[in-house]
Kinemage of the C-alpha trace (Angstrom):
@kinemage 1
@onewidth
@group {chain A} dominant
@subgroup {mainchain}
@vectorlist {calphas} color= white
{ca met a 1} P 145.126 32.393 -89.583
{ca ser a 2} L 147.034 34.893 -91.661
{ca arg a 3} L 150.196 36.459 -90.300
{ca thr a 4} L 151.925 39.852 -90.252
{ca ile a 5} L 155.492 40.763 -89.278
{ca arg a 6} L 157.011 44.228 -88.858
{ca ala a 7} L 160.549 45.593 -88.908
{ca met a 8} L 162.558 48.801 -88.959
{ca thr a 9} L 165.863 49.462 -90.668
{ca val a 10} L 168.729 49.864 -88.212
{ca asp a 11} L 169.490 53.344 -89.536
{ca gly a 12} L 165.894 54.482 -88.971
{ca ser a 13} L 165.228 55.121 -92.653
{ca ala a 14} L 162.153 52.940 -93.088
{ca val a 15} L 159.549 50.726 -91.478
{ca ala a 16} L 158.493 47.559 -93.253
{ca glu a 17} L 155.591 45.176 -92.874
{ca val a 18} L 154.854 41.859 -94.582
{ca ile a 19} L 151.618 39.887 -94.534
{ca asp a 20} L 150.575 36.454 -95.720
{ca ser a 21} L 146.831 37.066 -96.168
{ca thr a 22} L 145.935 33.796 -97.877
{ca asp a 23} L 143.542 32.673 -95.131
{ca ile a 24} L 141.871 36.097 -95.032
{ca val a 25} L 141.170 35.980 -98.769
{ca asn a 26} L 139.879 32.408 -98.629
{ca gln a 27} L 137.481 33.422 -95.861
{ca ala a 28} L 136.273 36.306 -98.024
{ca ile a 29} L 135.695 33.886 -100.918
{ca lys a 30} L 133.637 31.679 -98.592
{ca tyr a 31} L 131.450 34.574 -97.444
{ca his a 32} L 131.011 36.376 -100.774
{ca asn a 33} L 131.311 33.585 -103.373
{ca thr a 34} L 133.541 35.806 -105.510
{ca ser a 35} L 134.573 35.285 -109.118
{ca pro a 36} L 138.352 35.144 -109.805
{ca thr a 37} L 138.507 38.837 -110.768
{ca ala a 38} L 136.436 39.865 -107.756
{ca thr a 39} L 138.607 37.685 -105.497
{ca ala a 40} L 141.743 39.448 -106.731
{ca ala a 41} L 140.241 42.916 -106.316
{ca leu a 42} L 138.680 42.361 -102.895
{ca gly a 43} L 141.689 40.344 -101.721
{ca arg a 44} L 144.079 43.172 -102.527
{ca val a 45} L 141.911 45.720 -100.712
{ca leu a 46} L 141.584 43.453 -97.649
{ca thr a 47} L 145.332 42.837 -97.609
{ca ala a 48} L 146.122 46.540 -97.899
{ca ala a 49} L 143.599 47.490 -95.211
{ca ser a 50} L 145.139 44.969 -92.817
{ca leu a 51} L 148.610 46.413 -93.373
{ca met a 52} L 147.371 49.985 -93.001
{ca gly a 53} L 145.224 49.218 -89.965
{ca ser a 54} L 148.106 47.705 -88.050
{ca arg a 55} L 149.726 51.173 -88.151
{ca leu a 56} L 146.952 52.623 -85.992
{ca lys a 57} L 148.052 53.924 -82.591
{ca asp a 58} L 145.397 52.729 -80.139
{ca lys a 59} L 143.510 49.448 -79.689
{ca gly a 60} L 140.103 51.069 -80.148
{ca asp a 61} L 141.016 52.642 -83.498
{ca ser a 62} L 139.782 51.408 -86.872
{ca leu a 63} L 140.524 52.125 -90.518
{ca thr a 64} L 138.177 51.926 -93.498
{ca leu a 65} L 139.622 51.673 -97.004
{ca ser a 66} L 137.209 52.018 -99.909
{ca phe a 67} L 137.388 52.198 -103.691
{ca arg a 68} L 134.515 53.811 -105.575
{ca gly a 69} L 135.345 53.333 -109.231
{ca asp a 70} L 133.172 53.354 -112.344
{ca gly a 71} L 134.122 49.762 -113.248
{ca pro a 72} L 131.760 46.773 -113.034
{ca ala a 73} L 133.087 45.718 -109.603
{ca gly a 74} L 131.269 48.631 -107.982
{ca met a 75} L 132.378 49.743 -104.531
{ca ile a 76} L 135.039 47.691 -102.740
{ca leu a 77} L 135.428 48.287 -99.015
{ca ala a 78} L 137.489 46.856 -96.167
{ca val a 79} L 137.599 47.695 -92.461
{ca ser a 80} L 140.615 46.944 -90.273
{ca asp a 81} L 141.184 47.141 -86.556
{ca tyr a 82} L 144.359 48.086 -84.680
{ca phe a 83} L 145.733 44.549 -84.916
{ca gly a 84} L 145.133 44.167 -88.649
{ca asn a 85} L 142.033 41.967 -88.467
{ca val a 86} L 139.784 42.815 -91.410
{ca lys a 87} L 136.364 42.418 -92.952
{ca gly a 88} L 135.101 43.658 -96.291
{ca tyr a 89} L 132.863 43.285 -99.303
{ca ile a 90} L 132.667 43.963 -103.022
{ca glu a 91} L 129.461 45.360 -104.514
{ca asn a 92} L 129.491 42.979 -107.476
{ca pro a 93} L 131.113 39.703 -106.345
{ca ala a 94} L 130.276 38.068 -109.690
{ca val a 95} L 132.261 40.514 -111.833
{ca asp a 96} L 134.585 38.634 -114.146
{ca leu a 97} L 136.505 40.090 -117.074
{ca pro a 98} L 138.684 38.496 -119.758
{ca leu a 99} L 142.323 38.105 -118.776
{ca lys a 100} L 144.691 40.897 -119.708
{ca pro a 101} L 147.171 40.311 -122.565
{ca asn a 102} L 149.821 39.305 -119.999
{ca gly a 103} L 147.523 36.555 -118.704
{ca lys a 104} L 146.708 38.258 -115.403
{ca leu a 105} L 143.305 39.029 -113.919
{ca asp a 106} L 141.986 42.438 -114.988
{ca val a 107} L 141.599 44.091 -111.593
{ca ser a 108} L 142.078 47.604 -112.981
{ca gly a 109} L 139.308 47.034 -115.517
{ca ala a 110} L 136.973 45.814 -112.781
{ca val a 111} L 137.731 48.794 -110.532
{ca gly a 112} L 137.765 51.536 -113.171
{ca arg a 113} L 138.371 55.195 -112.406
{ca gly a 114} L 137.010 57.242 -109.549
{ca ser a 115} L 138.136 57.857 -105.989
{ca met a 116} L 139.521 55.956 -103.021
{ca ser a 117} L 139.211 56.999 -99.416
{ca val a 118} L 140.935 56.233 -96.142
{ca val a 119} L 138.915 56.876 -92.984
{ca arg a 120} L 140.587 56.583 -89.581
{ca asp a 121} L 138.276 56.434 -86.570
{ca thr a 122} L 140.453 57.229 -83.565
{ca gly a 123} L 137.742 58.055 -81.061
{ca leu a 124} L 137.639 61.756 -81.829
{ca lys a 125} L 134.377 63.595 -82.485
{ca glu a 126} L 134.795 63.099 -86.223
{ca pro a 127} L 136.825 60.450 -88.098
{ca val a 128} L 139.799 61.637 -90.148
{ca thr a 129} L 139.143 61.158 -93.852
{ca gly a 130} L 141.543 61.307 -96.795
{ca ile a 131} L 140.385 61.067 -100.409
{ca ser a 132} L 142.518 60.439 -103.468
{ca glu a 133} L 142.014 59.748 -107.152
{ca ile a 134} L 142.232 56.178 -108.404
{ca val a 135} L 145.297 56.356 -110.642
{ca ser a 136} L 145.358 52.821 -112.056
{ca gly a 137} L 142.776 50.607 -110.355
{ca glu a 138} L 145.510 48.111 -109.456
{ca ile a 139} L 145.029 48.978 -105.735
{ca ala a 140} L 148.717 48.999 -104.670
{ca glu a 141} L 149.626 51.863 -107.012
{ca asp a 142} L 146.552 53.812 -105.923
{ca ile a 143} L 147.388 53.480 -102.233
{ca ala a 144} L 151.044 54.405 -102.776
{ca ser a 145} L 149.855 57.485 -104.680
{ca tyr a 146} L 147.487 58.363 -101.819
{ca tyr a 147} L 150.296 58.249 -99.254
{ca ala a 148} L 152.633 60.281 -101.469
{ca asn a 149} L 150.109 63.017 -102.287
{ca ser a 150} L 147.777 63.131 -99.287
{ca glu a 151} L 150.147 62.267 -96.440
{ca gln a 152} L 153.518 63.140 -98.030
{ca thr a 153} L 154.878 59.726 -97.074
{ca pro a 154} L 156.947 57.904 -99.729
{ca thr a 155} L 155.566 54.372 -99.816
{ca leu a 156} L 156.395 51.107 -101.532
{ca leu a 157} L 153.479 48.692 -101.603
{ca ser a 158} L 153.331 45.356 -103.367
{ca leu a 159} L 150.098 43.336 -103.253
{ca gly a 160} L 149.131 40.043 -104.827
{ca val a 161} L 146.332 37.484 -104.929
{ca leu a 162} L 146.789 34.219 -106.814
{ca val a 163} L 143.556 32.387 -107.655
{ca ala a 164} L 143.803 28.601 -108.040
{ca pro a 165} L 141.962 26.563 -110.721
{ca asp a 166} L 139.396 25.517 -108.094
{ca leu a 167} L 138.718 29.271 -107.473
{ca ser a 168} L 140.272 29.234 -104.001
{ca cys a 169} L 143.167 31.543 -103.124
{ca ala a 170} L 146.498 29.754 -103.589
{ca gly a 171} L 148.500 32.636 -102.156
{ca ala a 172} L 147.939 36.248 -101.131
{ca gly a 173} L 149.960 38.868 -99.339
{ca gly a 174} L 151.721 42.166 -99.391
{ca val a 175} L 154.886 44.072 -98.588
{ca phe a 176} L 154.447 47.598 -97.193
{ca ile a 177} L 157.472 49.879 -96.736
{ca gln a 178} L 157.325 53.534 -95.738
{ca leu a 179} L 160.254 55.922 -95.585
{ca leu a 180} L 160.782 57.965 -92.453
{ca pro a 181} L 161.947 61.597 -92.361
{ca his a 182} L 165.611 62.103 -93.297
{ca ala a 183} L 165.920 58.606 -94.762
{ca asp a 184} L 169.434 57.686 -95.893
{ca glu a 185} L 169.722 58.018 -99.683
{ca glu a 186} L 171.716 54.803 -100.081
{ca thr a 187} L 169.150 52.848 -98.054
{ca val a 188} L 166.375 54.252 -100.224
{ca arg a 189} L 168.253 53.294 -103.387
{ca ile a 190} L 168.696 49.703 -102.218
{ca ile a 191} L 165.042 49.346 -101.204
{ca glu a 192} L 163.903 50.698 -104.565
{ca lys a 193} L 166.210 48.257 -106.338
{ca asn a 194} L 164.847 45.338 -104.309
{ca ala a 195} L 161.285 46.246 -105.266
{ca ala a 196} L 161.719 44.529 -108.642
{ca ser a 197} L 161.957 41.182 -106.820
{ca leu a 198} L 158.523 41.702 -105.249
{ca ser a 199} L 156.508 41.844 -108.466
{ca ser a 200} L 154.831 38.494 -107.721
{ca val a 201} L 154.268 38.366 -103.965
{ca ser a 202} L 151.320 35.989 -104.287
{ca arg a 203} L 153.322 33.462 -106.320
{ca leu a 204} L 156.142 33.543 -103.774
{ca ile a 205} L 153.700 32.914 -100.937
{ca ala a 206} L 151.965 30.127 -102.874
{ca asp a 207} L 155.390 28.533 -103.348
{ca gly a 208} L 155.935 28.488 -99.587
{ca val a 209} L 158.074 31.601 -99.102
{ca ser a 210} L 157.575 32.806 -95.508
{ca cys a 211} L 156.930 36.350 -94.336
{ca glu a 212} L 160.457 36.445 -92.912
{ca lys a 213} L 161.973 35.491 -96.264
{ca leu a 214} L 159.828 38.069 -98.071
{ca leu a 215} L 161.058 40.698 -95.638
{ca gly a 216} L 164.619 39.583 -96.352
{ca ile a 217} L 164.022 40.013 -100.087
{ca ala a 218} L 162.528 43.478 -99.609
{ca leu a 219} L 165.369 44.654 -97.359
{ca glu a 220} L 168.267 42.687 -98.818
{ca gly a 221} L 171.472 44.644 -98.215
{ca val a 222} L 169.859 46.812 -95.533
{ca pro a 223} L 170.326 45.909 -91.834
{ca tyr a 224} L 167.005 45.757 -89.988
{ca asp a 225} L 165.422 44.695 -86.716
{ca leu a 226} L 162.343 42.473 -86.717
{ca phe a 227} L 160.261 43.737 -83.803
{ca asp a 228} L 156.773 42.305 -84.120
{ca gly a 229} L 154.762 39.376 -85.419
{ca ile a 230} L 151.062 38.673 -84.998
{ca glu a 231} L 148.297 36.449 -86.346
{ca val a 232} L 145.456 38.274 -88.093
{ca gly a 233} L 142.226 37.120 -89.672
{ca tyr a 234} L 138.924 37.931 -91.336
{ca lys a 235} L 136.740 38.973 -88.409
{ca cys a 236} L 133.267 40.407 -88.848
{ca gly a 237} L 132.033 41.086 -85.312
{ca cys a 238} L 128.359 41.401 -86.213
{ca ser a 239} L 125.780 40.218 -83.649
{ca lys a 240} L 122.036 39.982 -83.197
{ca glu a 241} L 122.177 42.717 -80.559
{ca arg a 242} L 123.951 45.106 -82.931
{ca met a 243} L 121.508 44.376 -85.741
{ca leu a 244} L 118.580 44.833 -83.352
{ca arg a 245} L 119.818 48.300 -82.457
{ca ala a 246} L 120.003 49.141 -86.156
{ca val a 247} L 116.437 47.952 -86.728
{ca lys a 248} L 115.089 49.839 -83.719
{ca ser a 249} L 116.784 53.007 -84.941
{ca leu a 250} L 114.080 53.139 -87.634
{ca gly a 251} L 111.626 54.195 -84.939
{ca arg a 252} L 108.294 52.738 -83.870
{ca thr a 253} L 106.215 54.490 -86.563
{ca glu a 254} L 108.316 53.127 -89.403
{ca leu a 255} L 108.453 49.653 -87.860
{ca glu a 256} L 104.672 49.567 -87.508
{ca lys a 257} L 104.350 50.275 -91.246
{ca ile a 258} L 106.791 47.487 -92.067
{ca phe a 259} L 105.138 44.891 -89.826
{ca ala a 260} L 101.724 45.798 -91.213
{ca glu a 261} L 102.943 44.391 -94.539
{ca gln a 262} L 105.170 41.519 -93.389
{ca glu a 263} L 105.637 39.302 -90.359
{ca lys a 264} L 109.400 39.617 -90.020
{ca ile a 265} L 112.330 41.850 -90.893
{ca glu a 266} L 115.367 40.020 -92.182
{ca ile a 267} L 118.780 41.680 -92.267
{ca cys a 268} L 121.839 40.223 -93.960
{ca cys a 269} L 125.309 41.315 -92.827
{ca arg a 270} L 127.159 42.606 -95.868
{ca phe a 271} L 130.506 41.486 -94.450
{ca cys a 272} L 129.792 37.842 -93.578
{ca asp a 273} L 126.388 37.129 -95.166
{ca arg a 274} L 124.951 36.109 -91.794
{ca lys a 275} L 121.177 36.625 -91.639
{ca tyr a 276} L 119.179 37.962 -88.692
{ca ser a 277} L 115.388 37.855 -88.374
{ca phe a 278} L 113.168 40.022 -86.143
{ca gly a 279} L 109.421 39.942 -85.457
{ca ala a 280} L 106.997 42.589 -84.233
{ca glu a 281} L 107.791 41.728 -80.613
{ca ile a 282} L 110.875 43.923 -80.842
{ca met a 283} L 108.571 46.971 -80.612
{ca lys a 284} L 107.595 46.088 -77.051
{ca gly a 285} L 108.531 48.977 -74.802
{ca met a 286} L 109.365 51.297 -77.720
{ca lys a 287} L 107.830 54.756 -77.685
């Protein structure tokens, strides 16, 4: 399982969260058979969604983070629950671009330009949706820009996914810090200074640096209280019953047309690639 810890500075200036999402990303690789570039892009979005989702207020809430850029990756989407468990997919899992001049995977080139959205379903009549422009395609910068412009919340977000030679994820994670109203200027200055040490979160995690040590790096020189720690994972939650409801929603007339041409309907879950098959018997009792 992956793991998240959360803390608050003693002076109430900021809340901080750190995640080791290596297991989450490796599960995504298993389900989607992603190329290295796609692994990095989807892994960052999954990691960010987990961090953002764990800020939800109630256990029944969920958060959907999506990137709709004009790059070859297509849409990238992740859904998180209140705990930070996530699921997601990338439209083109085979996308793979040449490395950038600095030797890193070209996530921004795969994502391209377009829009990102954050949808919070909190049980109200309509979900709350925020939309922002993709400013770089590097994911972390885009989300920080969203919080600054759409929610007026200064945010520091560092994300990383390190792909091993065997195409597995050697290390993945993120550090998420948000300033609270009336944050102390000296605390803010120290946190901003520490950010330079978080430029390679995935390498640190791959080298065995724990979430607690990452938090210490991010908040070095700032007293803080660690108040929470929880295991999180890649959890789909699909089921045959849920898929059956989706199929039946087509209505009897449409289903009759489909079964006149084929014996079965097969549905594949886009989050975990699990396949479900249904025959004409499902129409029994339908009006």
